[in-house]
C-alpha positions in Angstrom: -39.3 73.8 -47.3 -36.1 72.0 -48.2 -34.0 74.7 -46.4 -36.1 74.3 -43.3 -35.6 70.6 -43.5 -31.8 71.0 -43.7 -32.0 73.1 -40.6 -34.1 70.5 -39.0 -31.5 67.8 -39.8 -28.7 69.8 -38.3 -30.7 70.4 -35.1 -31.7 66.8 -34.8 -28.2 65.4 -35.3 -27.7 65.0 -31.6 -31.4 64.6 -30.7 -33.2 62.4 -33.2 -31.1 59.2 -33.1 -31.1 58.7 -29.3 -34.9 59.1 -29.5 -35.2 60.4 -26.0 -34.6 64.2 -26.3 -36.2 65.5 -29.4 -37.1 69.1 -29.2 -37.9 71.9 -31.6 -37.2 71.3 -35.3 -38.3 72.5 -38.7 -39.6 75.8 -37.1 -42.2 73.7 -35.3 -42.3 71.7 -32.1 -42.0 68.0 -32.6 -45.2 66.7 -30.9 -43.3 64.6 -28.5 -42.7 65.6 -24.9 -39.7 64.4 -22.9 -42.0 62.2 -20.8 -43.4 60.6 -23.8 -40.0 60.1 -25.4 -38.7 58.5 -22.3 -41.8 56.3 -22.1 -41.3 55.1 -25.7 -37.7 54.2 -24.9 -39.0 52.1 -22.0 -41.6 50.4 -24.2 -38.9 49.6 -26.8 -36.8 48.0 -24.1 -39.7 45.9 -22.9 -40.5 44.9 -26.5 -36.9 43.7 -26.8 -37.4 41.6 -23.6 -35.2 44.0 -21.6 -37.5 45.3 -18.9 -35.6 47.4 -16.3 -36.6 45.2 -13.4 -35.0 42.0 -14.6 -32.1 41.0 -12.4 -30.7 37.5 -12.8 -28.7 37.8 -9.6 -31.9 38.4 -7.7 -33.7 35.6 -9.6 -36.0 38.0 -11.4 -36.5 37.0 -15.0 -39.0 38.2 -17.7 -42.0 36.0 -18.3 -42.8 38.1 -21.4 -46.2 38.9 -20.1 -46.5 42.0 -22.4 -46.1 39.6 -25.4 -48.7 37.2 -24.0 -51.2 40.1 -23.6 -50.5 41.3 -27.1 -50.9 37.9 -28.6 -54.2 37.2 -26.8 -55.7 40.5 -28.0 -54.3 40.0 -31.5 -55.8 36.5 -31.8 -59.2 37.6 -30.4 -59.3 40.8 -32.6 -58.4 39.0 -35.9 -59.6 35.4 -35.4 -62.7 35.9 -37.5 -61.6 38.8 -39.6 -62.8 38.7 -43.2 -61.9 41.8 -45.3 -61.5 42.6 -49.0 -61.8 45.2 -51.7 -64.6 44.1 -54.0 -64.6 46.6 -56.9 -60.9 46.7 -58.0 -58.7 43.7 -58.4 -55.4 45.7 -58.4 -56.4 47.4 -55.1 -57.5 44.1 -53.6 -54.1 42.6 -54.5 -52.2 45.4 -52.8 -54.5 45.4 -49.8 -54.2 41.7 -49.3 -50.4 42.1 -48.7 -51.2 44.4 -45.8 -53.7 42.0 -44.3 -51.3 39.1 -44.7 -48.6 41.2 -42.9 -51.1 42.1 -40.1 -49.8 39.4 -37.7 -46.5 41.3 -37.5 -47.4 44.9 -37.7 -50.5 44.8 -35.5 -48.8 42.9 -32.7 -45.9 45.4 -33.0 -48.4 48.3 -32.7 -50.1 46.7 -29.7 -46.7 46.2 -28.1 -45.4 49.8 -28.7 -48.5 51.9 -28.7 -49.3 52.5 -32.3 -48.1 52.4 -35.9 -47.9 54.5 -39.0 -49.0 52.9 -42.3 -47.1 54.7 -45.1 -47.8 53.5 -48.7 -45.4 54.3 -51.5 -45.0 53.3 -55.2 -42.2 51.2 -56.6 -42.1 49.3 -59.9 -45.7 50.1 -60.6 -46.9 48.5 -57.4 -47.9 49.9 -54.1 -46.0 48.9 -51.0 -46.7 49.9 -47.4 -44.1 50.7 -44.7 -45.1 49.9 -41.2 -43.4 52.5 -39.1 -43.5 52.1 -35.3 -42.8 54.5 -32.5 -39.1 54.2 -32.8 -39.0 55.7 -36.3 -42.0 58.0 -36.4 -42.2 61.5 -34.9 -45.4 63.6 -35.2 -45.0 67.2 -36.0 -48.6 68.5 -36.0 -52.1 67.2 -35.5 -55.7 68.5 -35.5 -58.2 69.0 -32.7 -59.1 65.3 -32.8 -55.5 64.2 -32.4 -55.3 63.1 -36.0 -51.7 63.5 -37.1 -51.3 65.7 -40.1 -47.5 66.0 -40.3 -44.6 63.8 -39.2 -41.0 62.7 -39.8 -40.3 59.1 -40.8 -36.8 57.7 -40.2 -35.3 54.9 -42.1 -31.9 53.3 -41.6 -29.9 51.0 -43.8 -26.6 49.5 -42.7 -24.1 48.3 -45.3 -20.8 47.1 -44.0 -19.6 49.9 -41.7 -21.7 52.6 -43.2 -25.1 53.7 -41.7 -27.4 55.3 -44.2 -30.3 57.4 -42.8 -33.2 58.8 -44.7 -35.5 61.4 -43.1 -38.8 61.8 -44.8 -41.0 64.7 -43.8 -44.7 64.5 -44.8 -47.3 67.2 -44.3 -51.0 67.5 -45.2 -52.6 71.0 -45.4 -55.4 72.4 -47.4 -55.9 69.3 -49.6 -52.2 69.3 -50.5 -49.7 66.6 -49.2 -46.0 67.5 -49.3 -43.1 65.1 -49.3 -39.5 66.0 -48.5 -36.6 63.5 -48.4 -33.0 64.0 -47.1 -30.3 61.3 -46.8 -27.2 61.0 -44.7 -24.3 58.5 -44.5 -22.2 57.8 -41.4 -18.9 56.1 -42.1 -17.1 53.7 -39.7 -20.4 52.9 -38.0 -20.2 50.3 -35.3 -22.9 47.8 -36.3 -22.6 45.9 -33.0 -24.1 48.9 -31.2 -27.3 49.9 -33.0 -28.1 52.5 -30.4 -27.4 55.7 -32.3 -24.6 57.9 -31.1 -26.2 61.1 -32.0 -24.6 61.8 -35.4 -26.2 61.4 -38.8 -22.9 61.8 -40.7 -22.7 63.7 -43.9 -25.5 64.6 -46.2 -25.6 62.6 -49.5 -27.7 62.4 -52.6 -30.7 60.0 -52.6 -29.2 58.4 -55.7 -26.2 57.3 -53.7 -28.3 54.6 -52.1 -29.9 52.1 -54.6 -32.9 51.6 -52.4 -33.7 55.4 -52.5 -32.5 56.4 -56.0 -36.0 56.6 -57.4 -37.2 59.0 -54.6 -37.7 62.7 -55.3 -36.2 65.3 -53.0 -39.4 67.2 -52.8 -42.9 66.9 -54.4 -46.5 67.4 -53.6 -49.8 65.7 -54.4 -52.9 67.9 -54.6 -56.6 67.4 -54.4 -56.5 64.9 -51.5 -58.9 64.9 -48.6 -56.6 63.1 -46.0 -53.0 62.8 -45.1 -51.2 60.2 -47.3 -50.2 58.2 -44.3 -52.5 56.6 -41.7 -51.7 56.3 -38.0 -53.3 53.8 -35.7 -53.0 54.3 -32.0 -53.9 51.7 -29.3 -57.3 52.8 -27.8 -56.0 53.0 -24.2 -55.8 56.2 -22.2 -52.4 57.9 -22.6 -51.7 59.0 -19.1 -48.0 59.6 -19.8 -49.0 62.7 -21.9 -52.7 63.3 -22.3 -52.0 65.9 -25.0 -50.0 63.5 -27.2 -51.5 62.1 -30.4 -49.4 58.9 -29.9 -50.7 55.8 -28.2 -49.5 53.6 -25.4 -49.0 49.8 -25.4 -52.1 47.7 -24.7 -50.4 46.4 -21.5 -49.5 49.9 -20.3 -52.2 50.1 -17.5 -50.6 47.0 -15.9 -46.9 47.7 -16.3 -46.3 47.9 -12.5 -48.3 44.7 -12.0 -46.3 43.0 -14.7 -43.1 43.8 -12.7 -44.7 42.4 -9.6 -45.7 39.2 -11.4 -42.1 38.7 -12.6 -40.8 39.3 -9.1 -43.4 37.0 -7.5 -42.7 34.2 -10.0 -39.0 34.5 -9.1 -39.9 33.9 -5.5 -42.0 30.9 -6.5 -39.1 29.3 -8.4 -36.7 30.1 -5.5 -39.0 28.3 -3.1 -38.3 25.1 -5.1 -34.6 25.8 -5.5 -34.1 26.9 -1.9 -36.2 24.1 -0.5 -34.5 21.3 -2.5 -33.8 18.1 -0.7 -30.2 17.9 0.6 -28.1 15.8 3.0 -25.7 17.7 5.1 -22.9 15.3 6.2 -19.5 15.5 7.8 -16.6 15.4 5.3 -15.0 12.5 7.1 -18.0 10.3 6.2 -16.9 10.4 2.6 -14.0 8.9 0.8 -11.5 11.5 -0.5 -10.1 12.0 -4.0 -6.5 12.7 -5.1 -6.9 16.3 -3.9 -8.0 15.2 -0.5 -11.5 16.5 -1.2 -14.7 14.5 -0.3 -15.6 12.1 -3.0 -19.4 12.3 -3.4 -21.4 9.3 -4.7 -21.7 9.3 -8.5 -24.9 11.1 -9.6 -25.6 12.3 -6.1 -23.5 15.5 -6.0 -26.6 17.6 -6.0 -27.9 15.8 -3.0 -24.9 15.8 -0.6 -23.4 18.9 1.0 -20.1 18.1 2.8 -19.6 20.0 6.1 -16.5 20.4 8.2 -17.8 18.5 11.2 -16.0 15.8 13.2 -18.4 12.8 12.9 -16.8 11.0 15.9 -17.0 13.8 18.5 -19.5 16.3 17.0 -18.7 20.0 17.6 -19.6 22.8 20.0 -22.1 24.3 17.7 -24.3 21.2 18.2 -24.2 20.2 14.5 -24.9 16.6 13.8 -22.5 14.5 11.6 -25.4 14.0 9.2 -28.6 15.9 8.7 -31.4 15.8 6.1 -32.6 19.2 4.9 -36.2 18.8 3.7 -38.3 21.8 4.5 -42.0 22.1 3.9 -42.6 24.0 0.7 -44.8 27.1 0.5 -45.3 26.8 -3.2 -49.1 26.9 -3.0 -49.0 30.3 -1.2 -46.6 31.7 -3.8 -48.6 30.3 -6.7 -51.8 31.8 -5.4 -50.1 35.1 -4.9 -48.8 35.0 -8.5 -52.2 34.0 -9.8 -53.9 36.9 -8.0 -51.5 39.3 -9.6 -52.3 37.8 -13.1 -56.0 38.4 -12.4 -55.4 42.0 -11.6 -53.3 42.4 -14.8 -56.3 40.9 -16.8 -58.6 43.4 -15.1 -56.4 46.4 -15.8 -55.7 45.4 -19.5 -59.3 44.6 -20.3 -58.8 40.8 -20.6 -61.1 38.1 -19.4 -60.3 36.2 -16.2 -58.4 33.0 -17.2 -56.7 34.5 -20.3 -53.5 34.7 -18.3 -54.4 33.4 -14.9 -55.2 29.7 -14.1 -58.8 29.2 -15.2 -59.0 26.2 -12.8 -58.4 28.5 -9.8 -61.3 30.8 -10.6 -64.2 30.8 -8.3 -66.6 33.1 -10.2 -70.4 33.1 -10.7 -71.8 32.9 -14.1 -72.6 36.7 -14.0 -69.0 37.5 -13.0 -67.7 35.4 -15.9 -70.0 37.2 -18.3 -68.9 40.6 -16.9 -65.3 39.6 -17.4 -66.1 38.6 -21.0 -68.0 41.9 -21.6 -64.9 43.8 -20.4 -62.8 42.0 -22.9 -65.5 42.5 -25.6 -65.4 46.3 -24.9 -61.6 46.4 -25.3 -61.6 44.2 -28.5 -64.4 46.2 -30.0 -62.5 49.5 -29.4 -59.5 48.0 -31.1 -61.5 46.8 -34.1 -63.4 50.1 -34.4 -60.3 52.3 -34.5 -58.3 49.8 -36.6 -61.1 49.7 -39.1 -60.9 53.5 -39.4 -57.2 53.2 -40.0 -57.7 50.5 -42.7 -60.3 52.7 -44.4 -57.8 55.6 -44.4 -55.1 53.3 -45.8 -57.4 52.1 -48.6 -58.2 55.7 -49.5 -54.4 56.3 -49.9 -54.0 53.1 -51.9 -56.7 54.3 -54.3 -55.1 57.7 -54.7 -51.8 56.0 -55.7 -53.7 53.5 -57.9 -55.3 56.4 -59.8 -51.8 57.8 -60.3 -50.7 54.5 -61.8 -53.8 54.4 -64.0 -54.9 51.2 -62.2 -58.1 52.8 -60.7 -60.7 55.3 -61.6 -62.8 54.8 -58.5 -64.3 57.7 -56.5 -65.3 55.3 -53.8 -63.7 52.0 -52.9 -65.9 49.2 -51.7 -64.1 47.9 -48.7 -65.8 45.0 -46.7 -64.7 44.3 -43.2 -66.3 41.7 -41.0 -64.7 41.1 -37.6 -67.0 38.3 -36.4 -68.7 38.2 -33.0 -67.1 35.3 -31.0 -65.8 37.4 -28.1 -69.0 37.0 -26.0 -70.2 33.7 -27.5 -67.6 31.1 -28.6 -68.0 29.5 -32.0 -69.2 26.1 -30.8 -71.9 27.8 -28.7 -73.0 30.0 -31.6 -73.1 27.0 -33.9 -75.3 25.1 -31.5 -77.7 28.1 -31.3 -77.8 28.4 -35.1 -78.6 24.6 -35.4 -81.5 25.1 -33.0 -82.8 28.0 -35.1 -82.6 25.9 -38.2 -84.6 23.1 -36.5 -87.2 25.7 -35.4 -87.4 27.1 -38.9 -86.0 30.5 -37.8 -82.9 30.2 -39.9 -82.8 28.9 -43.5 -80.6 25.8 -43.8 -78.7 27.2 -46.7 -77.7 30.3 -44.6 -76.4 27.9 -42.0 -74.3 26.1 -44.6 -72.9 29.4 -45.9 -71.9 30.6 -42.4 -70.4 27.4 -41.1 -69.3 25.4 -44.1 -67.9 28.3 -46.1 -70.2 27.7 -49.1 -71.4 30.3 -51.5 -75.1 31.1 -51.6 -75.5 29.1 -54.8 -73.6 26.1 -53.5 -75.5 26.1 -50.2 -78.9 26.2 -51.9 -77.9 23.5 -54.3 -76.9 21.2 -51.4 -80.1 21.9 -49.6 -82.1 21.1 -52.7 -80.3 17.8 -53.1 -81.1 16.9 -49.5 -84.7 17.9 -49.8 -87.0 15.1 -51.0 -89.4 17.6 -52.6 -86.7 19.5 -54.4 -87.8 22.9 -53.1 -86.2 25.8 -55.0 -85.2 28.9 -53.1 -85.8 32.4 -54.5 -82.7 34.7 -54.8 
């Protein structure tokens, strides 16, 4: 295995780091087509707010709509998330770190198409690396597109040296194999983090303090799943339908996002180009020491001196003074921009008004509900697939905890509750619950548990205090 990986390293020296032309390696095909590699590079550029259509000279700037789309989905998906491991305190502690980090890694995954969750042990604790499309390359996957082998790339820059670690992981027949190889590149230009295609010279893992405890090659047996979990955004990958990798949540609206940026540029130009101005002959102004027109203080933006003789006019018919104040077409441009936003919402599975102006919507109650149902379907798909990834991750955490003698569980009790506020907002649901309490359909103590965050014991105690007859509730 290690000899194959060395061959793999050599063959990837000029292919891996640019990230856009990875071909055969390790005696297998890297499961990444050239179309997919190019698409990933484009998504990375957009994630860094460098979309290819931005052109300052043409007045086209990025409105960061992909980030807005990601943030809206992230907030909706996780706003009511409650999750914990209930039968092992050590696992719960390690798992809590992952959930606390979710704001970063989940948004990153939505923005780039997916993410690999790779646990590892250090100092008798379990940490998790969140590896995105830039640093994870699938090697093999099963018939359900579940990745079973892949290469993880890690870079560390110290001074002018770039250290690179390639970690190959493979799951097969209940055995998970790990292989690590490290390289160092001297005189690395840190100002240009785009790799130049060379890994440098192979070094020992012990040469890098952060990697000195890692083994070159080892295996873990009797496992039922790969010891890394991959979550992909549940959107059709029309770049490469055979790929196990995902596409960004905004991918179905990429072209429309470009149109929106361009349209907003026209909208801004309408104000800039139609700005009030006074065109006046130069000889109507005093002159400065350089014999140039001296414009009124604080009015330089208003006046535009012209070479026109104010006493006799000129043959072109220009007047010695003329006020430029055209009628603005801002409403037309704004409506056009808003219509593009609504189409983006439709293509991405958002509700109308998430990006577009909600005041400009003329929709029936049924159309609004259909819009919410579309978003509900998208959010549910994200939650369902993400829950599977979290369950897979918890399985790995338990395997490692068993190795640390911190767990002896065969089954981990993982509770995940996403809430249900996509179709019905919290205030509306609360009002419905109050009506059910009044009608005797919902116990008051359950209402207090749900909306006041009380335990069952606390809620029943409060109800008993409020009840004149002191009715006790059965457990």
